[in-house]
Backbone bond lengths (Angstrom), bond angles and torsions (degrees), N, CA, C in turn:
res aa  C-N    CA-C-N  psi(-1)  N-CA   C-N-CA  omega(-1)  CA-C   N-CA-C  phi
1 M - - - 1.452 - - 1.529 110.19 -
2 A 1.339 117.07 -44.41 1.462 120.23 -179.67 1.520 110.55 -64.16
3 A 1.339 116.77 -36.79 1.461 120.32 178.96 1.523 110.59 -66.40
4 S 1.336 117.25 -38.46 1.468 118.87 -179.36 1.532 110.71 -71.00
5 I 1.323 118.00 -36.50 1.466 120.37 176.61 1.517 109.68 -65.77
6 S 1.312 117.29 -40.89 1.458 120.92 177.52 1.522 110.44 -62.04
7 G 1.317 116.43 -43.53 1.464 120.53 177.88 1.511 112.11 -62.96
8 I 1.319 116.50 -40.30 1.468 120.98 178.62 1.518 110.00 -64.80
9 L 1.317 117.59 -44.88 1.464 120.49 179.46 1.526 111.19 -64.19
10 R 1.328 116.61 -37.27 1.465 120.27 178.07 1.530 109.71 -64.66
11 R 1.350 116.58 -46.11 1.458 120.12 178.19 1.526 110.66 -62.89
12 L 1.328 115.74 -39.18 1.465 120.38 178.66 1.522 110.76 -58.47
13 S 1.313 117.34 -46.37 1.462 119.68 -177.37 1.525 111.23 -65.94
14 V 1.328 117.45 -38.78 1.465 120.06 179.03 1.524 110.49 -66.77
15 L 1.336 117.29 -48.03 1.461 121.12 179.06 1.524 111.08 -61.07
16 L 1.298 115.69 -42.51 1.456 120.23 -179.60 1.514 111.54 -62.85
17 L 1.301 116.99 -46.48 1.460 120.51 -179.56 1.522 111.22 -61.59
18 L 1.327 116.57 -46.13 1.462 119.18 179.31 1.517 111.46 -64.56
19 G 1.311 116.95 -41.83 1.460 120.01 178.49 1.511 112.08 -61.35
20 L 1.305 115.83 -40.59 1.465 119.49 179.19 1.511 111.96 -66.29
21 F 1.322 116.92 -40.48 1.449 118.54 178.40 1.512 110.28 -64.78
22 L 1.316 116.66 -38.66 1.460 119.07 179.68 1.516 111.68 -68.12
23 L 1.303 116.93 -48.21 1.458 119.36 -178.76 1.520 112.09 -73.01
24 G 1.297 116.50 -47.95 1.460 119.45 -177.80 1.509 112.89 -70.90
25 G 1.326 117.65 -30.88 1.450 120.63 -178.73 1.509 113.34 -66.80
26 C 1.316 118.52 -20.47 1.464 120.97 -177.34 1.518 111.71 -109.91
27 Q 1.281 119.18 -4.64 1.452 121.65 -179.70 1.514 109.37 -91.29
28 T 1.314 116.01 139.25 1.459 118.31 177.76 1.519 111.52 -117.32
29 T 1.329 118.32 -11.12 1.452 119.17 -174.96 1.526 113.26 -114.50
30 S 1.314 118.92 -12.60 1.459 119.08 179.46 1.521 109.47 -110.84
31 T 1.304 116.45 161.13 1.458 119.69 -179.43 1.505 110.35 -88.64
32 G 1.312 115.48 151.48 1.457 120.30 176.18 1.513 111.45 -62.15
33 E 1.319 116.41 -29.34 1.463 120.36 -178.71 1.525 111.05 -61.69
34 G 1.323 117.77 -48.87 1.461 120.88 -178.94 1.509 112.50 -66.16
35 V 1.328 116.23 -44.24 1.458 120.83 178.48 1.522 109.38 -62.15
36 G 1.317 116.32 -45.16 1.460 120.75 -178.68 1.511 113.09 -62.33
37 T 1.310 117.00 -42.63 1.462 120.74 -179.75 1.523 110.77 -63.09
38 G 1.330 116.94 -48.16 1.462 120.42 -178.56 1.511 112.65 -65.84
39 L 1.327 116.52 -47.11 1.455 120.02 -179.98 1.522 110.93 -64.85
40 G 1.307 116.75 -40.77 1.467 120.16 178.81 1.511 112.19 -61.17
41 A 1.323 116.84 -42.05 1.469 120.23 178.84 1.522 110.83 -63.73
42 L 1.325 117.25 -42.35 1.466 120.20 179.83 1.521 111.96 -64.93
43 I 1.319 116.40 -46.70 1.464 119.69 179.79 1.522 110.55 -64.67
44 G 1.327 116.67 -42.62 1.469 120.44 179.38 1.515 112.01 -61.58
45 A 1.321 117.10 -43.03 1.468 120.28 178.49 1.517 110.52 -65.89
46 G 1.330 116.66 -39.87 1.464 120.02 178.57 1.514 112.15 -63.07
47 L 1.314 116.73 -43.61 1.466 119.27 177.52 1.525 111.49 -68.60
48 G 1.330 116.13 -37.34 1.463 119.62 177.75 1.517 112.37 -62.95
49 S 1.325 117.06 -30.22 1.467 120.45 -179.80 1.521 112.35 -68.22
50 Q 1.323 117.23 -13.82 1.463 121.37 179.89 1.525 112.18 -88.48
51 V 1.325 116.98 -0.95 1.462 121.71 -176.17 1.522 109.66 -110.34
52 G 1.301 117.57 132.16 1.464 122.13 173.08 1.514 113.58 70.37
53 S 1.336 113.97 -166.39 1.466 120.63 178.03 1.524 108.21 -149.79
54 G 1.317 116.51 161.24 1.461 121.63 177.90 1.510 112.14 60.29
55 S 1.346 115.43 -133.80 1.468 119.49 -178.25 1.524 111.85 -67.51
56 G 1.334 117.49 -26.10 1.465 120.44 175.43 1.514 111.44 -64.65
57 R 1.329 116.32 -38.24 1.464 120.52 178.11 1.531 109.87 -66.59
58 T 1.329 116.67 -42.12 1.462 120.37 178.83 1.521 110.49 -60.82
59 A 1.321 116.50 -44.42 1.469 120.59 178.61 1.528 110.32 -62.42
60 A 1.327 116.53 -42.33 1.462 120.15 179.89 1.532 110.57 -63.66
61 M 1.328 117.21 -37.51 1.468 120.62 178.25 1.529 110.83 -65.43
62 L 1.337 116.05 -42.15 1.465 119.68 179.52 1.521 111.63 -65.55
63 V 1.321 116.04 -44.13 1.466 120.08 178.63 1.526 109.45 -64.50
64 G 1.338 116.91 -44.28 1.460 120.76 178.91 1.521 111.87 -60.37
65 A 1.337 116.51 -43.01 1.464 120.29 179.23 1.526 111.01 -63.11
66 G 1.317 116.60 -43.57 1.471 120.33 179.58 1.515 112.34 -64.40
67 L 1.328 116.73 -47.58 1.462 119.88 179.07 1.526 111.21 -65.21
68 G 1.336 115.76 -40.64 1.460 119.55 179.42 1.519 111.90 -63.78
69 A 1.337 116.89 -41.98 1.462 120.61 179.01 1.529 110.64 -63.04
70 W 1.317 116.50 -43.88 1.466 119.84 179.88 1.526 110.74 -64.02
71 L 1.338 117.09 -48.96 1.456 120.87 -178.82 1.524 110.56 -63.83
72 G 1.337 116.65 -41.88 1.462 120.66 178.84 1.514 112.12 -61.39
73 R 1.311 116.45 -41.35 1.466 120.36 178.32 1.525 110.61 -63.21
74 E 1.323 116.86 -44.01 1.464 120.68 -179.03 1.527 111.27 -62.40
75 I 1.327 116.67 -42.68 1.458 119.78 179.44 1.527 110.05 -70.69
76 G 1.328 116.63 -42.84 1.455 120.99 -178.62 1.513 113.70 -60.88
77 I 1.317 117.43 -34.54 1.464 121.20 178.73 1.522 109.97 -62.40
78 R 1.320 117.32 -31.11 1.458 121.40 -175.62 1.533 113.80 -82.84
79 M 1.309 117.77 -8.27 1.455 119.98 177.75 1.527 109.40 -73.61
80 T 1.310 115.50 145.09 1.453 118.69 -177.96 1.526 111.02 -116.01
81 R 1.306 115.01 159.07 1.468 120.16 175.48 1.530 110.45 -65.46
82 G 1.321 116.09 -27.67 1.462 119.41 176.62 1.523 111.62 -61.07
83 D 1.333 117.18 -41.03 1.465 120.74 176.65 1.528 110.49 -64.54
84 Q 1.327 116.53 -39.57 1.464 120.61 178.53 1.524 110.74 -62.83
85 R 1.321 116.60 -44.86 1.466 120.25 179.29 1.527 111.08 -65.11
86 A 1.331 116.85 -40.67 1.465 120.52 -179.69 1.530 110.65 -64.14
87 M 1.326 117.56 -39.23 1.460 120.82 177.75 1.529 109.97 -64.59
88 N 1.338 117.46 -45.48 1.469 121.04 177.53 1.529 110.57 -58.88
89 T 1.321 116.78 -45.00 1.460 121.47 -179.55 1.527 110.57 -62.20
90 A 1.324 116.70 -43.99 1.468 120.29 179.51 1.524 110.74 -60.76
91 L 1.322 117.08 -42.76 1.466 119.84 179.94 1.531 111.00 -71.16
92 D 1.331 117.91 -29.89 1.467 121.86 178.88 1.521 112.57 -69.89
93 R 1.321 117.32 -44.21 1.466 118.69 -165.88 1.533 116.19 -115.84
94 T 1.302 119.34 -9.62 1.455 120.50 -174.72 1.523 110.78 -87.43
95 P 1.341 117.95 124.44 1.467 120.14 178.55 1.533 111.78 -65.14
96 D 1.331 116.20 154.74 1.458 120.76 175.87 1.528 110.09 -53.90
97 G 1.332 116.44 132.98 1.454 122.12 178.66 1.515 114.78 87.47
98 A 1.325 118.26 -14.26 1.472 121.59 177.77 1.527 108.89 -95.24
99 S 1.322 116.45 158.71 1.469 121.02 -177.32 1.520 111.28 -114.93
100 E 1.316 114.68 149.01 1.468 123.02 174.30 1.530 106.12 -124.80
101 S 1.326 117.12 128.92 1.466 121.06 -178.15 1.521 110.33 -123.79
102 W 1.328 115.44 152.22 1.464 121.24 173.33 1.521 108.70 -154.54
103 R 1.309 114.09 159.32 1.468 121.89 176.74 1.518 107.23 -123.46
104 N 1.321 116.13 130.82 1.453 120.75 177.57 1.529 107.58 -85.68
105 P 1.334 117.98 113.71 1.464 119.60 -177.61 1.526 113.39 -67.80
106 Q 1.338 117.50 -22.95 1.470 120.30 179.10 1.522 112.00 -75.37
107 T 1.331 116.76 -41.97 1.467 120.50 -175.16 1.519 112.96 -101.78
108 G 1.338 116.78 -20.76 1.456 120.95 -175.48 1.520 113.36 80.60
109 H 1.335 118.37 -1.03 1.458 121.80 179.54 1.516 109.42 -71.58
110 E 1.336 115.85 140.93 1.454 121.67 178.54 1.521 108.77 -115.65
111 F 1.320 116.53 134.40 1.459 122.88 -175.45 1.521 110.35 -122.38
112 T 1.323 116.48 144.64 1.458 122.74 169.00 1.519 107.37 -136.90
113 V 1.330 116.14 123.41 1.464 122.25 179.00 1.524 107.72 -115.90
114 T 1.336 116.06 131.51 1.456 121.95 178.06 1.521 109.32 -126.36
115 P 1.342 117.93 100.77 1.460 119.38 174.92 1.531 109.83 -62.73
116 Q 1.322 116.87 137.63 1.458 121.45 -176.36 1.520 113.28 -106.22
117 E 1.318 117.12 -34.21 1.460 120.59 -176.78 1.525 108.37 -157.69
118 T 1.322 116.04 136.76 1.465 122.02 175.16 1.516 107.31 -110.26
119 F 1.356 116.41 133.78 1.463 119.36 -176.09 1.528 109.38 -155.48
120 P 1.338 117.46 156.53 1.470 120.41 176.44 1.527 110.41 -84.51
121 R 1.305 115.67 145.40 1.474 122.47 172.50 1.525 105.25 -136.33
122 G 1.314 115.95 101.40 1.462 119.60 -173.92 1.517 109.18 63.14
123 D 1.328 116.86 -125.45 1.462 120.75 179.18 1.530 112.30 -97.45
124 Q 1.326 117.10 14.99 1.463 121.22 -177.98 1.522 111.30 -111.85
125 Q 1.338 115.27 149.13 1.454 121.64 168.90 1.522 106.55 -90.74
126 C 1.336 116.95 131.27 1.458 120.90 -178.71 1.524 110.10 -126.93
127 R 1.340 114.74 159.80 1.466 120.98 178.43 1.520 109.79 -143.11
128 H 1.343 115.91 131.57 1.462 120.44 166.30 1.528 105.47 -80.60
129 F 1.337 117.36 146.50 1.459 119.77 180.00 1.514 110.74 -150.44
130 E 1.325 114.46 160.40 1.464 122.98 170.52 1.521 106.56 -111.80
131 M 1.333 116.67 144.02 1.457 120.47 177.95 1.516 109.35 -133.50
132 E 1.315 115.07 133.15 1.460 121.55 172.39 1.518 107.56 -117.09
133 V 1.329 115.99 136.49 1.457 121.87 179.60 1.518 107.74 -130.16
134 L 1.310 116.50 131.70 1.453 122.04 175.78 1.523 107.03 -107.25
135 V 1.337 116.76 111.40 1.455 123.34 -177.48 1.527 108.26 -119.32
136 D 1.312 116.25 116.44 1.466 121.68 -178.97 1.525 111.55 51.51
137 G 1.332 115.82 40.82 1.457 121.11 178.52 1.512 115.26 80.20
138 E 1.311 117.83 -2.55 1.470 122.66 -179.05 1.525 109.86 -100.20
139 P 1.341 118.19 116.76 1.466 119.63 178.67 1.524 111.64 -77.57
140 R 1.318 115.44 141.79 1.456 122.61 175.39 1.519 106.51 -135.54
141 S 1.318 116.73 145.14 1.460 118.81 178.31 1.519 109.87 -142.70
142 T 1.322 114.52 155.05 1.450 120.96 179.16 1.515 108.83 -159.47
143 T 1.323 115.91 172.94 1.456 121.88 173.30 1.519 107.96 -124.57
144 G 1.315 116.51 160.09 1.450 119.85 179.80 1.514 111.01 -165.42
145 T 1.314 115.06 179.82 1.461 122.97 175.95 1.520 107.49 -132.14
146 A 1.315 115.69 134.87 1.469 121.45 177.15 1.521 108.27 -126.77
147 C 1.339 115.73 144.63 1.464 121.94 177.04 1.525 108.97 -128.80
148 R 1.335 115.09 149.28 1.467 120.58 176.23 1.524 109.20 -75.20
149 R 1.320 115.65 133.96 1.464 119.71 173.18 1.519 108.03 -77.86
150 P 1.328 118.67 129.29 1.467 120.56 -177.77 1.532 112.97 -60.88
151 E 1.322 117.83 -33.65 1.468 119.85 -173.83 1.515 114.33 -71.41
152 D 1.341 118.46 -31.67 1.468 119.18 -178.12 1.529 113.91 -135.44
153 Q 1.322 117.81 3.07 1.457 124.51 177.99 1.530 113.78 64.84
154 A 1.331 118.35 9.96 1.470 121.28 175.70 1.528 108.32 -77.69
155 W 1.316 116.00 154.05 1.454 121.58 179.37 1.522 109.48 -87.86
156 T 1.321 116.01 142.40 1.462 121.59 174.79 1.524 108.15 -139.21
157 T 1.317 117.43 142.27 1.459 119.83 179.81 1.521 110.22 -75.86
158 V 1.313 114.41 147.92 1.469 120.65 179.99 1.504 109.72 -126.83
């Protein structure tokens, strides 16, 4: 049981970190702290729902949401506007299949974004992408989709 909780918490932290980079990296008007707290709570509650049954499951969801919100807030505070701008720039100028990389000198995190496909969605330009992040020597990777907001042309994940 302790090993499975440890595994769940480990997966939670990886999912949370990647989610924050995806959401925070494309946002220009909200803080990483708010995004991180909300996303962390959702992921934590979702993972908690996979543990136990009945009132035990409810307790696990509450604990997961609380831990996720706290961890998400801590990670979100460390995101910088420089990372957000670099993500926007990568999505703006990098051809499909090519990669754009940067290193944040403040955090030491290293990012590589590879747009995979550009396509229209309604009145928006969208791109599927892969992202790799190196945090404290630990590689993390994910995929996502970002679309330009019509009002300010900034990218946001969908």
